KOLKOL-395741 format. One record per residue (C-alpha): x, y, z. Coordinates in steps of 0.2 Angstrom, whole numbers, padded with zeros to 4 digits, always signed. Layout:
<nodes>
XYZ;...
</nodes>
This chain:
<nodes>
-0857+0607-0084;-0851+0592-0075;-0861+0581-0086;-0856+0589-0103;-0838+0583-0103;-0842+0564-0101;-0855+0565-0115;-0843+0574-0126;-0829+0561-0122;-0841+0547-0125;-0846+0554-0142;-0828+0556-0147;-0824+0539-0142;-0839+0532-0152;-0833+0542-0167;-0816+0535-0165;-0822+0517-0163;-0832+0519-0180;-0817+0526-0188;-0806+0512-0182;-0819+0499-0188;-0820+0507-0205;-0801+0508-0207;-0799+0490-0201;-0812+0484-0214;-0802+0493-0227;-0786+0487-0221;-0792+0469-0220;-0798+0470-0238;-0783+0478-0244;-0771+0466-0236;-0781+0451-0242;-0781+0458-0260;-0762+0462-0258;-0757+0445-0251;-0768+0435-0264;-0760+0445-0278;-0742+0442-0271;-0746+0424-0269;-0752+0422-0287;-0737+0432-0294;-0725+0420-0284;-0734+0405-0291;-0733+0412-0309;-0715+0416-0307;-0711+0399-0300;-0720+0390-0314;-0713+0401-0328;-0695+0405-0321;-0690+0388-0314;-0698+0378-0328;-0689+0388-0341;-0673+0386-0331;-0675+0367-0329;-0680+0365-0348;-0665+0375-0354;-0653+0366-0343;-0660+0349-0348;-0658+0354-0366;-0640+0360-0363;-0636+0343-0355;-0644+0333-0369;-0634+0343-0382;-0618+0340-0372;-0621+0321-0372;-0625+0322-0391;-0608+0331-0394;-0599+0316-0385;-0607+0304-0397;-0602+0314-0412;-0584+0315-0405;-0583+0296-0403;-0590+0294-0421;-0577+0305-0428;-0563+0293-0422;-0569+0280-0433;-0577+0287-0449;-0576+0277-0465;-0578+0290-0479;-0575+0308-0483;-0594+0311-0484;-0596+0304-0467;-0582+0314-0460;-0589+0330-0467;-0606+0326-0460;-0599+0323-0443;-0589+0339-0443;-0604+0349-0448;-0615+0340-0435;-0601+0344-0422;-0601+0362-0427;-0619+0363-0426;-0619+0355-0409;-0606+0367-0402;-0617+0382-0408;-0632+0374-0399;-0622+0373-0383;-0617+0391-0384;-0635+0396-0388;-0642+0386-0373;-0628+0393-0362;-0632+0411-0367;-0651+0408-0364;-0647+0401-0347;-0637+0416-0342;-0653+0427-0346;-0662+0419-0332;-0660+0427-0315;-0647+0416-0306;-0634+0418-0292;-0618+0427-0296;-0607+0412-0294;-0618+0401-0306;-0618+0416-0319;-0599+0417-0318;-0598+0398-0320;-0609+0399-0336;-0599+0414-0343;-0583+0403-0341;-0592+0389-0350;-0598+0400-0364;-0580+0407-0366;-0573+0389-0367;-0587+0384-0379;-0582+0398-0391;-0564+0393-0389;-0568+0374-0393;-0579+0380-0408;-0564+0390-0415;-0554+0373-0415;-0565+0365-0428;-0555+0371-0443;-0539+0363-0435;-0549+0347-0431;-0555+0347-0449;-0537+0349-0456;-0531+0335-0444;-0545+0323-0448;-0543+0326-0467;-0524+0323-0466;-0527+0307-0456;-0540+0301-0468;-0529+0305-0484;-0515+0296-0476;-0526+0281-0472;-0533+0281-0490;-0515+0282-0497;-0510+0267-0485;-0525+0257-0490;-0520+0260-0509;-0502+0254-0506;-0508+0239-0495;-0520+0234-0509;-0505+0235-0522;-0494+0225-0510;-0507+0212-0509;-0508+0211-0528;-0489+0211-0530;-0487+0198-0516;-0499+0186-0525;-0491+0189-0542;-0473+0187-0535;-0478+0171-0526;-0487+0163-0541;-0472+0168-0553;-0459+0160-0541;-0470+0145-0538;-0472+0142-0557;-0454+0144-0560;-0450+0131-0546;-0463+0119-0554;-0453+0121-0570;-0437+0118-0561;-0444+0103-0553;-0450+0095-0570;-0433+0099-0577;-0424+0090-0563;-0435+0075-0564;-0430+0074-0583;-0412+0077-0579;-0411+0063-0567;-0411+0050-0581;-0402+0059-0595;-0393+0075-0590;-0375+0075-0584;-0372+0078-0566;-0365+0095-0568;-0381+0101-0577;-0391+0093-0563;-0381+0102-0550;-0384+0119-0559;-0403+0116-0559;-0402+0111-0541;-0393+0127-0537;-0405+0138-0546;-0420+0129-0537;-0412+0133-0520;-0409+0151-0525;-0427+0153-0530;-0433+0144-0514;-0422+0156-0504;-0429+0171-0515;-0447+0165-0511;-0443+0163-0492;-0436+0181-0492;-0451+0188-0501;-0462+0179-0488;-0453+0186-0474;-0454+0204-0481;-0473+0203-0484;-0475+0195-0467;-0467+0211-0460;-0478+0222-0471;-0493+0213-0465;-0489+0217-0447;-0489+0235-0452;-0508+0235-0454;-0511+0231-0436;-0500+0243-0427;-0503+0261-0421;-0486+0263-0412;-0472+0274-0420;-0459+0263-0412;-0466+0247-0419;-0468+0255-0436;-0449+0260-0435;-0444+0242-0430;-0454+0235-0444;-0447+0247-0457;-0429+0242-0452;-0433+0224-0453;-0442+0226-0470;-0427+0236-0477;-0415+0223-0471;-0425+0210-0480;-0426+0221-0496;-0407+0223-0497;-0405+0205-0494;-0417+0202-0509;-0408+0215-0519;-0391+0206-0517;-0396+0188-0520;-0386+0181-0534;-0397+0173-0548;-0388+0165-0562;-0403+0163-0573;-0404+0180-0583;-0423+0178-0585;-0426+0176-0566;-0414+0189-0562;-0423+0202-0573;-0440+0196-0566;-0433+0199-0548;-0426+0216-0552;-0443+0221-0559;-0452+0215-0544;-0440+0225-0533;-0442+0240-0544;-0461+0239-0541;-0458+0238-0522;-0444+0251-0521;-0456+0267-0521;-0468+0259-0509;-0454+0255-0497;-0441+0269-0499;-0450+0283-0509;-0454+0300-0503;-0471+0295-0498;-0467+0277-0493;-0478+0266-0483;-0469+0268-0467;-0469+0287-0468;-0488+0287-0472;-0491+0276-0458;-0481+0287-0446;-0491+0302-0452;-0507+0293-0450;-0503+0288-0432;-0498+0305-0428;-0512+0314-0435;-0524+0301-0428;-0517+0304-0411;-0518+0323-0412;-0536+0322-0418;-0541+0310-0405;-0533+0321-0392;-0543+0336-0398;-0559+0325-0398;-0555+0318-0381;-0553+0336-0374;-0570+0341-0382;-0578+0325-0376;-0571+0328-0358;-0577+0346-0358;-0594+0342-0364;-0595+0329-0350;-0591+0342-0338;-0605+0353-0345;-0617+0338-0344;-0613+0334-0326;-0614+0352-0321;-0631+0355-0330;-0638+0338-0323;-0633+0344-0305;-0640+0361-0309;-0656+0353-0314;-0656+0342-0298;-0654+0357-0287;-0667+0367-0296;-0679+0354-0295;-0676+0352-0276;-0677+0371-0275;-0693+0371-0285;-0700+0358-0273;-0695+0368-0258;-0703+0383-0265;-0719+0374-0268;-0720+0368-0250;-0716+0386-0245;-0730+0392-0256;-0742+0379-0248;-0737+0385-0231;-0740+0403-0236;-0757+0399-0243;-0762+0390-0227;-0756+0405-0217;-0766+0416-0228;-0782+0407-0224;-0777+0408-0206;-0774+0426-0207;-0791+0429-0215;-0799+0419-0202;-0790+0429-0188;-0794+0445-0196;-0813+0441-0195;-0812+0436-0177;-0802+0452-0173;-0815+0462-0183;-0829+0455-0172;-0819+0459-0156;-0813+0476-0161;-0826+0486-0152;-0823+0478-0135;-0805+0479-0137;-0804+0497-0143;-0800+0505-0126;-0788+0492-0122;-0779+0495-0139;-0778+0513-0135;-0769+0510-0119;-0759+0496-0127;-0753+0508-0141;-0751+0523-0130;-0742+0515-0116;-0739+0496-0117;-0732+0494-0134;-0720+0509-0133;-0714+0501-0116;-0712+0484-0125;-0703+0492-0140;-0692+0502-0128;-0688+0486-0119;-0684+0476-0135;-0673+0490-0141;-0664+0490-0125;-0662+0472-0125;-0656+0472-0143;-0643+0486-0139;-0637+0476-0124;-0634+0461-0136;-0622+0471-0148;-0636+0477-0160;-0632+0496-0160;-0642+0499-0177;-0659+0494-0169;-0672+0508-0173;-0678+0516-0157;-0697+0518-0154;-0707+0534-0156;-0719+0540-0143;-0728+0556-0137;-0728+0550-0119;-0716+0562-0110;-0709+0549-0098;-0706+0536-0112;-0698+0550-0122;-0686+0553-0108;-0682+0534-0108;-0680+0535-0127;-0668+0550-0125;-0658+0541-0113;-0658+0525-0124;-0651+0536-0138;-0636+0540-0128;-0634+0522-0123;-0635+0517-0141;-0621+0529-0146;-0611+0522-0132;-0614+0504-0137;-0610+0508-0155;-0593+0515-0149;-0590+0500-0138;-0594+0488-0152;-0582+0497-0164;-0568+0497-0150;-0571+0478-0147;-0570+0473-0166;-0557+0486-0173;-0538+0486-0169;-0535+0502-0161;-0518+0505-0170;-0520+0499-0188;-0539+0501-0190;-0540+0483-0196;-0552+0470-0188;-0545+0463-0172;-0542+0445-0167;-0558+0443-0157;-0569+0448-0172;-0559+0437-0184;-0561+0422-0172;-0580+0425-0173;-0581+0427-0192;-0569+0412-0194;-0581+0400-0185;-0596+0407-0195;-0587+0405-0212;-0581+0388-0208;-0599+0382-0205;-0604+0390-0221;-0590+0381-0230;-0595+0364-0223;-0613+0367-0226;-0612+0373-0244;-0596+0363-0249;-0587+0379-0254;-0568+0382-0253;-0562+0393-0239;-0545+0401-0241;-0534+0408-0226;-0519+0419-0229;-0507+0422-0214;-0493+0434-0216;-0481+0445-0206;-0468+0457-0209;-0450+0450-0212;-0438+0455-0199;-0449+0466-0190;-0440+0465-0173;-0424+0471-0181;-0435+0485-0189;-0441+0490-0172;-0424+0489-0164;-0416+0500-0178;-0430+0513-0181;-0439+0513-0164;-0457+0507-0159;-0465+0523-0166;-0458+0520-0183;-0464+0502-0181;-0482+0507-0177;-0482+0519-0192;-0475+0504-0203;-0490+0493-0197;-0502+0507-0202;-0494+0508-0219;-0495+0490-0222;-0513+0489-0217;-0518+0504-0229;-0508+0496-0243;-0516+0478-0241;-0533+0486-0239;-0531+0495-0256;-0527+0478-0265;-0541+0473-0276;-0550+0458-0268;-0545+0460-0250;-0561+0469-0245;-0571+0454-0251;-0563+0445-0236;-0561+0447-0218;-0544+0456-0215;-0538+0457-0197;-0523+0460-0186;-0519+0443-0178;-0506+0449-0166;-0490+0459-0166;-0484+0461-0184;-0495+0446-0190;-0510+0448-0200;-0523+0436-0207;-0535+0437-0222;-0550+0425-0223;-0557+0423-0241;-0574+0414-0241;-0579+0404-0257;-0561+0407-0265;-0551+0393-0274;-0533+0391-0271;-0527+0399-0287;-0537+0415-0284;-0531+0416-0266;-0513+0413-0272;-0515+0427-0285;-0521+0439-0272;-0507+0434-0261;-0495+0439-0275;-0503+0456-0277;-0502+0459-0258;-0484+0455-0258;-0480+0465-0273;-0490+0480-0266;-0479+0480-0250;-0464+0480-0261;-0470+0495-0271;-0471+0505-0255;-0452+0504-0254;-0452+0505-0235;-0433+0506-0230;-0427+0492-0219;-0408+0491-0218;-0409+0473-0211;-0419+0466-0225;-0409+0456-0238;-0420+0462-0252;-0412+0478-0257;-0414+0486-0240;-0433+0486-0242;-0447+0480-0231;-0455+0464-0237;-0468+0451-0231;-0470+0432-0231;-0487+0424-0233;-0493+0406-0229;-0509+0401-0238;-0521+0387-0234;-0536+0383-0244;-0548+0369-0241;-0567+0364-0240;-0571+0362-0222;-0577+0345-0216;-0582+0339-0198;-0563+0335-0194;-0557+0352-0197;-0557+0366-0183;-0552+0384-0182;-0536+0379-0173;-0531+0366-0187;-0534+0379-0201;-0524+0392-0192;-0510+0379-0189;-0509+0374-0207;-0508+0392-0213;-0495+0395-0199;-0485+0380-0205;-0485+0387-0223;-0479+0404-0216;-0466+0395-0206;-0460+0387-0222;-0460+0404-0231;-0449+0411-0218;-0437+0397-0219;-0437+0398-0238;-0429+0415-0239;-0443+0426-0234;-0452+0438-0246;-0461+0423-0253;-0478+0413-0253;-0480+0395-0247;-0496+0385-0249;-0501+0371-0237;-0502+0355-0247;-0511+0344-0234;-0526+0341-0246;
</nodes>
């Protein structure tokens, strides 16, 4: 009977070795198939997903650049047909931008990029809705410029006719005066000379008037147009009241002035049309500039998006190459391990039964000692090790409780300053690494010392608890790190938050406290408790430190305190 047990034991072990070898063969084959499938899926996803993303973004950038060209062309069109064509092209281009933005949103992207694209889409739809207004403005400007061109053409024709007529009349007077020098009496000669001087003065006044009108063609300034109008009307009145003895010339002058009157003083006179054209051109150009500026922003964003995506694609390709290399190495190691499995079976039994549980238990103990209370505990059938695991479970509960005490303020339930200081360092590093804005709100209770003096410290503690519960319920606060910084002073750290969003959240917090209507007889705000908030928002660089950031928020809080309390002040250092 003494020989039966070893033989039975050897048979069981041999059977166990055979089973282990079969299972390892199956496991190696399954893992190899799984890893190769995963690798192929990642390659396909990389090619299809990232290629579509980059192609769509490039199309969006190209459409945005094309839109800028169209807006520039709309500032200098020459015909109604061209205007209609450009407006139609502009409408089509906005629709293409909206379509490309919507397609880009369908691709899996980070939440911040999707939110940016949603904002772009909303702005694109808004800009597209402005096209009827832009059509009206450009049509009005074009009509005004057409009317101005017609009046200017008529003025050129009138100017030529007036000057020719006066020159002809002056030539006639010159001939008469030459004849009168020999035969006519002196009085007749003097009358002819007076008429000649009057016509010369008339010609000079007309030349000055048309010279002023010619300046109108080259000005786009309302003030200059008004100045030209005043000078032109002054010349017009001088012409109107020039005394001409010759009835024929007098009548001819009045006819010329009658032709100029509606052009200079009528309801749709040249000056009013010029002002309308300048105003509508300016408004239309402003709209076009806004659209061009927004399309430039889209172009810059998409080009940057493409650049980042290409960089990420390159990194993913390198990572896939490394994974494929590791896959080859893994297969090689699996083959080597497979050949050595028989010799190592007994050792592995010991390792799995004793060594590995001890190492796992040691690792768990080390992790718990390093403030990682959620570390899973190893499972074992060994009685001694199971006793160690049981003791480790007790230690884990104790470590969890200690960690909670070390991070949570015992009175209010908010994070304490120690935990906040740790997170502030981490978030500042993220802000500098990813160039994201970091907002810090520092606030305390107005006249809290007087509150404690009047109502007692017990009421003061309850007040602090109420403030923390109130602030925590404000939408957006839980997205940040809210901590009690000391005494009645609290701090809220908001990663990746711009100044406007942080300021709006601060207003909600201040309003929420006011809505609690906590009595405070020493408060100057209707006897109700209030808070003052200092806000600092910046993108961290190498010169910034946690101390400087807190100091900037504290200075803003100090300014809020000295500005009457119950207010929000923003640090303007940047």
